[in-house]
NUMI-49219 format. One line per field, with one value per atom (N, C-alpha, C, CB): residue number from 1; residue in one letter; chain; x negated, z, y. Coordinates in steps of 0.2 Angstrom, whole numbers. Glycine has a CB too. Layout:
nr <- (NUM;...) .
rest <- (A;...) .
kette <- (A;...) .
px <- (X;...) .
pz <- (Z;...) .
py <- (Y;...) .
END
This chain:
nr <- (1;1;1;1;2;2;2;2;3;3;3;3;4;4;4;4;5;5;5;5;6;6;6;6;7;7;7;7;8;8;8;8;9;9;9;9;10;10;10;10;11;11;11;11;12;12;12;12;13;13;13;13;14;14;14;14;15;15;15;15;16;16;16;16;17;17;17;17;18;18;18;18;19;19;19;19;20;20;20;20;21;21;21;21;22;22;22;22;23;23;23;23;24;24;24;24;25;25;25;25;26;26;26;26;27;27;27;27;28;28;28;28;29;29;29;29;30;30;30;30;31;31;31;31;32;32;32;32;33;33;33;33;34;34;34;34;35;35;35;35;36;36;36;36;37;37;37;37;38;38;38;38;39;39;39;39;40;40;40;40;41;41;41;41;42;42;42;42;43;43;43;43;44;44;44;44;45;45;45;45;46;46;46;46;47;47;47;47;48;48;48;48;49;49;49;49;50;50;50;50;51;51;51;51;52;52;52;52;53;53;53;53;54;54;54;54;55;55;55;55;56;56;56;56;57;57;57;57;58;58;58;58;59;59;59;59;60;60;60;60;61;61;61;61;62;62;62;62;63;63;63;63;64;64;64;64;65;65;65;65;66;66;66;66;67;67;67;67;68;68;68;68;69;69;69;69;70;70;70;70;71;71;71;71;72;72;72;72;73;73;73;73;74;74;74;74;75;75;75;75;76;76;76;76;77;77;77;77;78;78;78;78;79;79;79;79;80;80;80;80;81;81;81;81;82;82;82;82;83;83;83;83;84;84;84;84;85;85;85;85;86;86;86;86;87;87;87;87;88;88;88;88;89;89;89;89;90;90;90;90;91;91;91;91;92;92;92;92;93;93;93;93;94;94;94;94;95;95;95;95;96;96;96;96;97;97;97;97;98;98;98;98;99;99;99;99;100;100;100;100;101;101;101;101;102;102;102;102;103;103;103;103;104;104;104;104;105;105;105;105;106;106;106;106;107;107;107;107;108;108;108;108;109;109;109;109;110;110;110;110;111;111;111;111;112;112;112;112;113;113;113;113;114;114;114;114;115;115;115;115;116;116;116;116;117;117;117;117;118;118;118;118;119;119;119;119;120;120;120;120;121;121;121;121;122;122;122;122;123;123;123;123;124;124;124;124;125;125;125;125;126;126;126;126;127;127;127;127;128;128;128;128;129;129;129;129;130;130;130;130;131;131;131;131;132;132;132;132;133;133;133;133;134;134;134;134;135;135;135;135;136;136;136;136;137;137;137;137;138;138;138;138;139;139;139;139;140;140;140;140;141;141;141;141;142;142;142;142;143;143;143;143;144;144;144;144;145;145;145;145;146;146;146;146;147;147;147;147;148;148;148;148;149;149;149;149;150;150;150;150;151;151;151;151;152;152;152;152;153;153;153;153;154;154;154;154;155;155;155;155;156;156;156;156;157;157;157;157;158;158;158;158;159;159;159;159;160;160;160;160;161;161;161;161;162;162;162;162;163;163;163;163;164;164;164;164;165;165;165;165;166;166;166;166;167;167;167;167;168;168;168;168;169;169;169;169;170;170;170;170;171;171;171;171;172;172;172;172;173;173;173;173;174;174;174;174;175;175;175;175;176;176;176;176;177;177;177;177;178;178;178;178;179;179;179;179;180;180;180;180;181;181;181;181;182;182;182;182;183;183;183;183;184;184;184;184;185;185;185;185;186;186;186;186;187;187;187;187;188;188;188;188;189;189;189;189;190;190;190;190;191;191;191;191;192;192;192;192;193;193;193;193;194;194;194;194;195;195;195;195;196;196;196;196;197;197;197;197;198;198;198;198;199;199;199;199;200;200;200;200;201;201;201;201;202;202;202;202;203;203;203;203;204;204;204;204;205;205;205;205;206;206;206;206;207;207;207;207;208;208;208;208;209;209;209;209;210;210;210;210;211;211;211;211;212;212;212;212;213;213;213;213;214;214;214;214;215;215;215;215;216;216;216;216;217;217;217;217;218;218;218;218;219;219;219;219;220;220;220;220;221;221;221;221;222;222;222;222;223;223;223;223;224;224;224;224;225;225;225;225;226;226;226;226;227;227;227;227;228;228;228;228;229;229;229;229;230;230;230;230;231;231;231;231;232;232;232;232;233;233;233;233) .
rest <- (M;M;M;M;L;L;L;L;T;T;T;T;V;V;V;V;S;S;S;S;G;G;G;G;I;I;I;I;N;N;N;N;V;V;V;V;F;F;F;F;Y;Y;Y;Y;G;G;G;G;N;N;N;N;I;I;I;I;H;H;H;H;A;A;A;A;I;I;I;I;H;H;H;H;E;E;E;E;I;I;I;I;S;S;S;S;F;F;F;F;E;E;E;E;V;V;V;V;K;K;K;K;S;S;S;S;G;G;G;G;E;E;E;E;I;I;I;I;V;V;V;V;T;T;T;T;L;L;L;L;I;I;I;I;G;G;G;G;A;A;A;A;N;N;N;N;G;G;G;G;A;A;A;A;G;G;G;G;K;K;K;K;S;S;S;S;T;T;T;T;I;I;I;I;L;L;L;L;K;K;K;K;T;T;T;T;V;V;V;V;S;S;S;S;G;G;G;G;L;L;L;L;L;L;L;L;R;R;R;R;S;S;S;S;K;K;K;K;T;T;T;T;G;G;G;G;E;E;E;E;I;I;I;I;L;L;L;L;F;F;F;F;L;L;L;L;D;D;D;D;E;E;E;E;N;N;N;N;I;I;I;I;S;S;S;S;T;T;T;T;L;L;L;L;A;A;A;A;P;P;P;P;H;H;H;H;I;I;I;I;I;I;I;I;V;V;V;V;K;K;K;K;R;R;R;R;R;R;R;R;L;L;L;L;A;A;A;A;H;H;H;H;V;V;V;V;P;P;P;P;E;E;E;E;G;G;G;G;R;R;R;R;R;R;R;R;V;V;V;V;F;F;F;F;L;L;L;L;R;R;R;R;M;M;M;M;S;S;S;S;V;V;V;V;Q;Q;Q;Q;Q;Q;Q;Q;N;N;N;N;L;L;L;L;E;E;E;E;M;M;M;M;G;G;G;G;S;S;S;S;F;F;F;F;I;I;I;I;Q;Q;Q;Q;K;K;K;K;G;G;G;G;G;G;G;G;P;P;P;P;I;I;I;I;D;D;D;D;G;G;G;G;Q;Q;Q;Q;L;L;L;L;E;E;E;E;D;D;D;D;V;V;V;V;F;F;F;F;S;S;S;S;R;R;R;R;F;F;F;F;P;P;P;P;R;R;R;R;L;L;L;L;K;K;K;K;E;E;E;E;R;R;R;R;R;R;R;R;K;K;K;K;Q;Q;Q;Q;L;L;L;L;A;A;A;A;G;G;G;G;T;T;T;T;L;L;L;L;S;S;S;S;G;G;G;G;G;G;G;G;E;E;E;E;Q;Q;Q;Q;Q;Q;Q;Q;M;M;M;M;L;L;L;L;A;A;A;A;I;I;I;I;G;G;G;G;R;R;R;R;A;A;A;A;L;L;L;L;M;M;M;M;S;S;S;S;S;S;S;S;P;P;P;P;T;T;T;T;L;L;L;L;L;L;L;L;M;M;M;M;L;L;L;L;D;D;D;D;E;E;E;E;P;P;P;P;S;S;S;S;M;M;M;M;G;G;G;G;L;L;L;L;A;A;A;A;P;P;P;P;L;L;L;L;L;L;L;L;V;V;V;V;E;E;E;E;Q;Q;Q;Q;I;I;I;I;F;F;F;F;E;E;E;E;I;I;I;I;I;I;I;I;K;K;K;K;E;E;E;E;L;L;L;L;N;N;N;N;D;D;D;D;S;S;S;S;G;G;G;G;V;V;V;V;T;T;T;T;I;I;I;I;L;L;L;L;L;L;L;L;V;V;V;V;E;E;E;E;Q;Q;Q;Q;N;N;N;N;A;A;A;A;H;H;H;H;M;M;M;M;A;A;A;A;L;L;L;L;S;S;S;S;V;V;V;V;A;A;A;A;D;D;D;D;R;R;R;R;G;G;G;G;Y;Y;Y;Y;V;V;V;V;L;L;L;L;E;E;E;E;T;T;T;T;G;G;G;G;N;N;N;N;I;I;I;I;V;V;V;V;A;A;A;A;S;S;S;S;A;A;A;A;T;T;T;T;A;A;A;A;A;A;A;A;E;E;E;E;L;L;L;L;L;L;L;L;E;E;E;E;D;D;D;D;A;A;A;A;A;A;A;A;V;V;V;V;K;K;K;K;K;K;K;K;A;A;A;A;Y;Y;Y;Y;L;L;L;L;G;G;G;G;G;G;G;G) .
kette <- (A;A;A;A;A;A;A;A;A;A;A;A;A;A;A;A;A;A;A;A;A;A;A;A;A;A;A;A;A;A;A;A;A;A;A;A;A;A;A;A;A;A;A;A;A;A;A;A;A;A;A;A;A;A;A;A;A;A;A;A;A;A;A;A;A;A;A;A;A;A;A;A;A;A;A;A;A;A;A;A;A;A;A;A;A;A;A;A;A;A;A;A;A;A;A;A;A;A;A;A;A;A;A;A;A;A;A;A;A;A;A;A;A;A;A;A;A;A;A;A;A;A;A;A;A;A;A;A;A;A;A;A;A;A;A;A;A;A;A;A;A;A;A;A;A;A;A;A;A;A;A;A;A;A;A;A;A;A;A;A;A;A;A;A;A;A;A;A;A;A;A;A;A;A;A;A;A;A;A;A;A;A;A;A;A;A;A;A;A;A;A;A;A;A;A;A;A;A;A;A;A;A;A;A;A;A;A;A;A;A;A;A;A;A;A;A;A;A;A;A;A;A;A;A;A;A;A;A;A;A;A;A;A;A;A;A;A;A;A;A;A;A;A;A;A;A;A;A;A;A;A;A;A;A;A;A;A;A;A;A;A;A;A;A;A;A;A;A;A;A;A;A;A;A;A;A;A;A;A;A;A;A;A;A;A;A;A;A;A;A;A;A;A;A;A;A;A;A;A;A;A;A;A;A;A;A;A;A;A;A;A;A;A;A;A;A;A;A;A;A;A;A;A;A;A;A;A;A;A;A;A;A;A;A;A;A;A;A;A;A;A;A;A;A;A;A;A;A;A;A;A;A;A;A;A;A;A;A;A;A;A;A;A;A;A;A;A;A;A;A;A;A;A;A;A;A;A;A;A;A;A;A;A;A;A;A;A;A;A;A;A;A;A;A;A;A;A;A;A;A;A;A;A;A;A;A;A;A;A;A;A;A;A;A;A;A;A;A;A;A;A;A;A;A;A;A;A;A;A;A;A;A;A;A;A;A;A;A;A;A;A;A;A;A;A;A;A;A;A;A;A;A;A;A;A;A;A;A;A;A;A;A;A;A;A;A;A;A;A;A;A;A;A;A;A;A;A;A;A;A;A;A;A;A;A;A;A;A;A;A;A;A;A;A;A;A;A;A;A;A;A;A;A;A;A;A;A;A;A;A;A;A;A;A;A;A;A;A;A;A;A;A;A;A;A;A;A;A;A;A;A;A;A;A;A;A;A;A;A;A;A;A;A;A;A;A;A;A;A;A;A;A;A;A;A;A;A;A;A;A;A;A;A;A;A;A;A;A;A;A;A;A;A;A;A;A;A;A;A;A;A;A;A;A;A;A;A;A;A;A;A;A;A;A;A;A;A;A;A;A;A;A;A;A;A;A;A;A;A;A;A;A;A;A;A;A;A;A;A;A;A;A;A;A;A;A;A;A;A;A;A;A;A;A;A;A;A;A;A;A;A;A;A;A;A;A;A;A;A;A;A;A;A;A;A;A;A;A;A;A;A;A;A;A;A;A;A;A;A;A;A;A;A;A;A;A;A;A;A;A;A;A;A;A;A;A;A;A;A;A;A;A;A;A;A;A;A;A;A;A;A;A;A;A;A;A;A;A;A;A;A;A;A;A;A;A;A;A;A;A;A;A;A;A;A;A;A;A;A;A;A;A;A;A;A;A;A;A;A;A;A;A;A;A;A;A;A;A;A;A;A;A;A;A;A;A;A;A;A;A;A;A;A;A;A;A;A;A;A;A;A;A;A;A;A;A;A;A;A;A;A;A;A;A;A;A;A;A;A;A;A;A;A;A;A;A;A;A;A;A;A;A;A;A;A;A;A;A;A;A;A;A;A;A;A;A;A;A;A;A;A;A;A;A;A;A;A;A;A;A;A;A;A;A;A;A;A;A;A;A;A;A;A;A;A;A;A;A;A;A;A;A;A;A;A;A;A;A;A;A;A;A;A;A;A;A;A;A;A;A;A;A;A;A;A;A;A;A;A;A;A;A;A;A;A;A;A;A;A;A;A;A;A;A;A;A;A;A;A;A;A;A;A;A;A;A;A;A;A;A;A;A;A;A;A;A;A;A;A;A;A;A;A;A;A;A;A;A;A;A;A;A) .
px <- (-584;-582;-587;-583;-594;-597;-600;-604;-597;-604;-606;-602;-611;-616;-618;-624;-618;-619;-623;-610;-627;-634;-634;-637;-640;-640;-648;-640;-649;-655;-656;-654;-660;-661;-667;-662;-669;-675;-676;-676;-681;-686;-688;-692;-687;-689;-691;-695;-696;-698;-700;-705;-700;-703;-695;-708;-697;-690;-689;-689;-687;-687;-683;-687;-676;-671;-672;-666;-673;-672;-667;-675;-659;-655;-653;-656;-652;-651;-643;-654;-642;-634;-635;-633;-629;-628;-622;-634;-622;-616;-614;-613;-612;-609;-601;-612;-600;-594;-592;-594;-584;-584;-585;-577;-589;-588;-595;-583;-602;-607;-612;-607;-618;-622;-629;-624;-630;-633;-641;-630;-645;-653;-654;-657;-660;-665;-670;-662;-675;-680;-687;-679;-694;-699;-703;-696;-709;-715;-712;-724;-715;-713;-716;-715;-712;-709;-706;-711;-703;-701;-692;-701;-690;-684;-680;-682;-678;-674;-670;-678;-673;-669;-669;-672;-671;-668;-663;-671;-659;-652;-648;-652;-651;-645;-642;-651;-647;-644;-640;-648;-642;-639;-631;-643;-630;-625;-621;-627;-623;-620;-619;-626;-621;-620;-626;-614;-630;-636;-640;-641;-640;-643;-638;-647;-641;-635;-639;-631;-635;-638;-636;-637;-641;-640;-637;-649;-637;-629;-625;-629;-620;-618;-614;-625;-612;-606;-606;-601;-603;-606;-597;-614;-593;-586;-587;-582;-583;-582;-575;-582;-573;-568;-563;-565;-565;-563;-562;-557;-562;-566;-571;-568;-572;-578;-581;-577;-586;-588;-595;-590;-595;-601;-602;-602;-597;-598;-597;-593;-593;-589;-595;-584;-595;-597;-600;-590;-604;-608;-601;-620;-599;-594;-587;-594;-586;-581;-580;-579;-587;-587;-588;-594;-588;-590;-583;-596;-580;-569;-570;-564;-569;-570;-571;-576;-573;-576;-583;-573;-587;-593;-599;-592;-602;-608;-616;-609;-619;-627;-630;-631;-636;-638;-645;-636;-647;-655;-659;-654;-663;-671;-673;-675;-677;-684;-673;-693;-670;-665;-660;-671;-665;-662;-657;-655;-657;-652;-652;-650;-645;-648;-654;-641;-658;-664;-660;-675;-658;-656;-649;-657;-647;-639;-640;-632;-635;-634;-633;-626;-633;-630;-623;-631;-620;-612;-612;-603;-612;-611;-614;-613;-619;-622;-615;-629;-614;-607;-600;-606;-600;-593;-596;-588;-603;-605;-602;-610;-604;-599;-593;-599;-589;-581;-580;-576;-582;-578;-573;-583;-573;-567;-561;-567;-559;-554;-551;-557;-554;-551;-548;-542;-550;-547;-543;-545;-541;-538;-542;-539;-541;-543;-547;-540;-554;-558;-561;-564;-556;-559;-560;-555;-556;-556;-563;-547;-566;-571;-577;-571;-577;-582;-582;-579;-578;-576;-579;-570;-578;-582;-590;-580;-592;-598;-603;-600;-600;-601;-601;-600;-596;-594;-601;-584;-604;-608;-615;-607;-615;-624;-622;-627;-620;-619;-626;-617;-632;-639;-635;-651;-634;-628;-625;-623;-619;-617;-619;-616;-625;-628;-631;-633;-633;-636;-632;-641;-626;-623;-623;-616;-625;-627;-633;-629;-638;-644;-648;-646;-651;-654;-656;-662;-653;-656;-662;-653;-667;-674;-677;-678;-676;-680;-677;-678;-672;-671;-680;-660;-680;-685;-682;-687;-688;-686;-680;-689;-680;-675;-667;-676;-668;-661;-661;-664;-663;-662;-658;-666;-662;-659;-652;-664;-651;-646;-640;-648;-642;-636;-636;-638;-641;-639;-635;-645;-635;-632;-624;-636;-623;-617;-612;-621;-617;-615;-611;-621;-613;-609;-605;-610;-604;-598;-591;-599;-595;-591;-584;-594;-585;-584;-576;-592;-577;-577;-577;-569;-582;-584;-582;-592;-579;-578;-584;-570;-590;-596;-603;-594;-605;-610;-618;-609;-620;-630;-635;-633;-639;-643;-650;-642;-654;-661;-666;-661;-670;-678;-674;-688;-669;-667;-673;-662;-680;-682;-691;-680;-690;-696;-700;-692;-702;-708;-705;-709;-704;-698;-703;-689;-705;-707;-703;-708;-706;-705;-697;-712;-698;-691;-687;-691;-687;-680;-680;-682;-684;-683;-677;-690;-678;-671;-667;-670;-666;-662;-656;-666;-660;-655;-656;-657;-657;-655;-650;-660;-650;-644;-637;-648;-637;-633;-630;-636;-633;-631;-629;-635;-630;-626;-621;-627;-620;-614;-608;-614;-611;-606;-603;-609;-607;-604;-599;-607;-602;-595;-590;-596;-589;-583;-582;-582;-584;-579;-581;-575;-588;-591;-597;-594;-595;-599;-605;-594;-612;-617;-622;-621;-626;-629;-637;-626;-643;-647;-653;-647;-657;-664;-668;-665;-673;-677;-684;-675;-689;-695;-698;-701;-697;-698;-694;-697;-694;-690;-689;-695;-692;-691;-686;-697;-685;-679;-673;-679;-674;-669;-665;-672;-669;-667;-665;-674;-667;-663;-657;-667;-656;-647;-642;-645;-646;-641;-640;-645;-632;-631;-637;-621;-635;-637;-643;-630;-649;-654;-656;-661;-659;-661;-667;-656;-671;-680;-680;-685;-684;-688;-694;-689;-696;-701;-703;-704;-704;-705;-700;-711;-694;-687;-684;-688;-686;-683;-680;-688;-674;-674;-677;-667;-681;-684;-681;-689;-678;-676;-670;-682;-667;-658;-656;-648;-655;-654;-649;-667;-649;-645;-651;-639;-651;-655;-658;-651;-657;-660;-667;-652;-663;-667;-671;-666;-671;-677;-681;-677;-682;-685;-690;-682;-687;-691;-694;-686;-693;-696;-705;-690;-706;-714;-717;-716;-715;-716;-715;-714;-713;-705;-711;-693;-713;-716;-724;-715;-726;-733;-732;-734;-727;-728;-726;-725;-720;-716;-717;-707;-718;-718;-724;-714;-728;-735;-736;-736;-733;-734;-738;-726) .
pz <- (-484;-481;-476;-485;-475;-468;-471;-466;-463;-465;-456;-469;-459;-452;-451;-454;-444;-445;-435;-447;-438;-435;-427;-434;-431;-426;-422;-431;-418;-414;-409;-410;-410;-410;-404;-416;-399;-396;-396;-390;-395;-392;-385;-395;-379;-372;-375;-368;-373;-375;-382;-371;-388;-393;-398;-394;-401;-405;-414;-405;-414;-420;-423;-422;-425;-428;-427;-424;-432;-431;-433;-433;-430;-434;-438;-436;-439;-447;-449;-450;-454;-457;-466;-456;-465;-473;-474;-476;-478;-481;-488;-483;-487;-492;-493;-491;-502;-504;-505;-510;-506;-507;-514;-505;-516;-521;-524;-524;-520;-520;-517;-518;-522;-518;-518;-523;-510;-507;-506;-501;-505;-505;-500;-511;-495;-488;-492;-478;-492;-494;-490;-500;-488;-485;-482;-481;-479;-478;-472;-478;-470;-463;-458;-461;-452;-448;-449;-447;-455;-457;-452;-467;-451;-447;-452;-445;-456;-462;-456;-469;-452;-451;-443;-453;-443;-436;-437;-433;-443;-443;-445;-448;-450;-452;-442;-457;-436;-431;-428;-428;-429;-425;-429;-425;-435;-438;-435;-447;-435;-432;-424;-434;-421;-415;-412;-415;-414;-411;-406;-417;-409;-406;-402;-410;-400;-397;-398;-389;-403;-403;-398;-407;-396;-390;-393;-387;-398;-403;-407;-405;-409;-416;-415;-420;-421;-422;-430;-423;-429;-435;-439;-434;-443;-446;-451;-448;-449;-455;-456;-453;-461;-463;-459;-464;-459;-455;-445;-459;-445;-437;-434;-436;-425;-424;-420;-420;-426;-421;-416;-427;-416;-411;-405;-410;-403;-397;-396;-393;-400;-402;-404;-409;-398;-398;-409;-393;-405;-414;-416;-414;-414;-413;-415;-409;-414;-415;-422;-409;-423;-427;-437;-423;-434;-438;-439;-435;-437;-435;-438;-425;-441;-444;-451;-441;-453;-456;-462;-457;-458;-459;-456;-455;-462;-460;-460;-468;-457;-457;-459;-450;-464;-465;-462;-473;-460;-455;-454;-448;-457;-457;-457;-449;-459;-458;-459;-445;-460;-462;-455;-462;-452;-442;-445;-436;-451;-449;-443;-455;-441;-437;-439;-435;-436;-441;-439;-438;-434;-432;-432;-426;-435;-439;-447;-440;-449;-455;-459;-455;-466;-469;-469;-475;-471;-468;-459;-471;-453;-448;-449;-442;-451;-452;-455;-457;-461;-465;-458;-471;-455;-451;-446;-449;-443;-440;-441;-443;-445;-450;-450;-457;-447;-450;-443;-455;-436;-432;-431;-426;-435;-434;-437;-438;-440;-441;-436;-445;-430;-423;-425;-420;-428;-429;-434;-427;-440;-446;-450;-448;-455;-462;-463;-467;-467;-471;-477;-466;-478;-484;-490;-486;-491;-497;-494;-495;-491;-490;-491;-481;-488;-490;-500;-486;-500;-508;-512;-508;-509;-513;-513;-511;-507;-507;-509;-500;-511;-514;-520;-511;-522;-531;-532;-533;-528;-530;-528;-527;-523;-520;-523;-507;-526;-527;-525;-535;-524;-523;-514;-523;-511;-506;-505;-507;-510;-511;-511;-517;-511;-513;-508;-519;-502;-497;-491;-499;-492;-487;-478;-491;-480;-476;-470;-481;-476;-474;-468;-479;-464;-458;-462;-456;-459;-462;-462;-461;-456;-455;-461;-448;-464;-469;-478;-467;-476;-485;-485;-488;-492;-493;-491;-500;-489;-491;-494;-494;-501;-505;-504;-512;-503;-501;-493;-501;-487;-482;-482;-479;-487;-489;-492;-496;-496;-499;-493;-504;-488;-486;-478;-485;-477;-473;-477;-470;-482;-488;-488;-496;-487;-488;-482;-487;-476;-468;-469;-463;-469;-470;-473;-472;-480;-484;-482;-489;-474;-473;-467;-472;-468;-464;-469;-461;-476;-481;-477;-486;-477;-476;-483;-475;-481;-485;-485;-482;-483;-482;-483;-475;-484;-484;-482;-491;-476;-476;-477;-469;-479;-482;-480;-490;-475;-473;-477;-468;-481;-485;-488;-477;-489;-494;-497;-501;-501;-506;-502;-513;-495;-490;-490;-482;-494;-493;-498;-485;-504;-507;-515;-506;-519;-525;-531;-526;-537;-539;-546;-540;-547;-547;-544;-550;-537;-531;-530;-521;-532;-530;-536;-530;-542;-547;-545;-551;-543;-542;-537;-538;-530;-525;-528;-515;-532;-532;-538;-533;-542;-546;-543;-551;-539;-533;-529;-530;-527;-525;-529;-522;-536;-541;-541;-546;-542;-541;-538;-540;-532;-527;-526;-522;-530;-529;-534;-527;-541;-545;-544;-549;-537;-536;-531;-535;-528;-524;-518;-524;-517;-512;-510;-514;-508;-505;-501;-500;-504;-501;-499;-506;-492;-489;-490;-481;-492;-495;-493;-502;-487;-485;-488;-480;-492;-495;-497;-500;-495;-496;-505;-488;-507;-515;-519;-520;-518;-518;-528;-515;-532;-539;-539;-544;-537;-537;-534;-536;-529;-524;-529;-517;-529;-535;-543;-537;-543;-552;-552;-559;-542;-544;-540;-543;-537;-532;-537;-525;-533;-538;-534;-539;-529;-526;-519;-524;-517;-512;-509;-515;-501;-496;-497;-490;-495;-493;-488;-495;-484;-474;-475;-468;-470;-469;-462;-473;-457;-448;-444;-444;-447;-444;-447;-435;-451;-455;-464;-455;-464;-471;-476;-472;-480;-486;-492;-489;-494;-499;-500;-503;-505;-507;-513;-499;-517;-525;-528;-531;-533;-538;-539;-545;-539;-540;-545;-542;-551;-559;-557;-566;-553;-550;-547;-547;-542;-539;-541;-532;-545;-552;-557;-555;-556;-560;-556;-562;-550;-545;-544;-536;-544;-543;-538;-541;-531;-526;-522;-524;-527;-525;-529;-533;-536;-541;-535;-547;-533;-530;-524;-526;-521;-515;-511;-512;-518;-518;-525;-517;-529;-535;-539;-540;-536;-540;-543;-544;-545;-551;-549;-555) .
py <- (491;485;487;478;487;488;496;480;501;505;505;513;506;506;514;502;517;523;523;527;529;530;527;538;520;513;515;504;514;514;507;521;506;500;497;497;493;494;488;497;485;478;478;477;481;483;490;479;492;500;501;504;498;498;500;492;506;509;507;519;498;496;498;492;502;503;512;499;517;523;527;524;529;532;530;537;521;520;520;510;521;523;521;535;516;515;511;512;509;507;500;514;495;491;491;483;490;493;486;499;486;477;477;471;469;467;468;469;471;472;467;477;469;465;472;456;473;478;476;479;477;476;480;477;478;481;477;479;481;480;483;481;482;484;479;488;482;477;475;480;468;465;468;457;468;475;478;479;480;486;487;485;481;483;479;491;476;473;468;467;462;457;462;447;464;469;472;476;474;477;472;482;467;461;458;451;457;454;458;451;465;471;470;481;469;471;463;473;458;451;451;445;455;455;453;451;450;446;449;443;458;463;468;465;472;478;484;477;491;498;501;501;504;510;516;512;518;521;521;525;526;524;518;524;516;513;507;521;501;499;496;491;497;495;489;501;485;479;482;470;482;483;487;477;493;497;497;497;492;488;490;482;493;495;488;501;483;476;478;470;485;484;481;490;479;476;468;479;466;460;455;461;451;446;441;444;437;436;431;429;426;423;425;422;430;432;436;435;441;444;438;449;432;426;425;419;426;425;430;425;438;443;440;446;434;433;436;431;438;442;438;448;435;426;429;417;426;428;423;431;422;415;418;412;415;420;417;422;422;421;413;424;410;403;399;402;399;392;392;384;390;387;381;396;376;373;367;371;364;359;351;356;353;347;340;346;338;332;329;333;335;333;329;342;327;326;335;322;333;338;340;337;334;338;338;332;337;339;347;334;348;355;358;357;359;359;360;350;357;358;361;352;361;365;374;363;375;381;383;380;378;379;379;372;381;379;387;377;392;395;391;401;387;383;380;379;380;378;370;385;364;359;357;360;362;363;359;370;357;355;357;355;354;360;357;362;353;348;351;344;357;363;367;370;370;374;368;379;361;356;355;349;352;353;358;354;366;371;371;377;369;370;364;372;359;355;353;352;358;360;365;365;369;375;370;384;366;365;355;367;355;346;343;344;345;340;339;345;345;343;336;347;339;331;322;332;325;318;316;319;320;320;321;324;322;323;318;324;314;308;310;302;312;313;320;314;318;320;328;315;334;340;341;344;339;340;336;337;332;328;331;320;337;338;344;343;346;352;360;352;364;370;372;372;371;374;372;372;365;359;361;349;365;368;373;368;377;385;383;389;381;379;377;372;374;370;375;359;382;385;391;386;392;396;392;395;386;380;382;372;381;382;388;383;395;402;400;409;398;398;395;395;386;385;388;380;397;400;407;401;404;406;416;403;418;424;428;424;434;441;446;445;446;448;442;450;442;436;440;432;439;443;439;446;437;433;437;432;435;433;431;428;435;433;424;433;425;418;415;420;417;414;414;417;414;414;406;417;403;398;394;394;396;392;392;395;387;388;393;382;397;400;399;401;391;390;387;388;387;386;394;380;399;406;407;411;406;406;406;403;400;393;398;385;400;404;412;404;414;419;420;423;414;413;408;408;406;407;413;406;416;422;427;424;426;430;429;429;420;418;419;414;420;421;428;418;431;436;440;439;435;434;432;431;427;424;428;417;436;437;438;433;438;437;443;431;448;454;453;459;455;452;459;446;456;462;458;464;459;455;458;455;454;455;453;453;456;452;455;450;451;455;452;453;448;449;455;442;461;467;466;474;463;463;459;462;453;450;452;445;455;457;463;460;466;472;469;478;463;463;461;457;457;455;458;448;465;470;475;474;479;485;492;488;490;495;493;499;498;496;502;492;502;506;502;507;507;506;506;511;504;503;505;494;510;509;511;511;507;506;509;510;507;506;513;507;515;520;521;524;521;523;530;523;527;531;534;526;531;531;526;529;529;523;528;522;520;524;515;526;517;509;508;508;501;494;497;488;499;500;507;503;513;517;517;520;509;511;507;511;503;500;500;499;505;514;517;521;518;524;522;523;526;527;523;535;526;525;518;529;517;509;502;510;504;502;500;508;504;506;499;517;502;500;493;504;490;483;479;485;483;479;477;483;480;479;484;474;487;491;499;493) .
END
């Protein structure tokens, strides 16, 4: 579904991503793990068109999307839930969700809304509430729900557990698994490596802009170096 080949990304003179290549197959959950500053978020921003690679190409469903604008990439049904949630704080829950459906061009969105509300009953209860008054966990649900309004075939999630209490982290990862079971392919960036690998099919380990390991999630969970660096083992 997604093939990233030989990308190099710079912030000014800083070489943030070094010749990165990886793939995500249809139906998978693939996770990118690594320390802060390893380049995980930069990769997602490059795939979604927010940053540009100096080299290489990014293929989504066999189309080169490397030079497409972010809103065009969303129309291709590739959605990105950014780090920090980035909901529209002064808009209601329902207005935030409606913003996620801009690709419909004025068509009916009742089906998408009902799907989101069925997955996140709390959002339905708070549909008229300002997003800025929601808890962190509710805002994360809203950010995911807003992305789902574009009916993505590939959903990219950037640090969905950041700042959440352990019980809410478990809920968010249950939602991720349920989304995948319903047919959504997922590329997951997550600092909580143990949780990420517990739901993923495969994983890639990043260090300072380089992929240093890739394997099935089960293999990475048992890898001594990964345990020492990321799993507290």
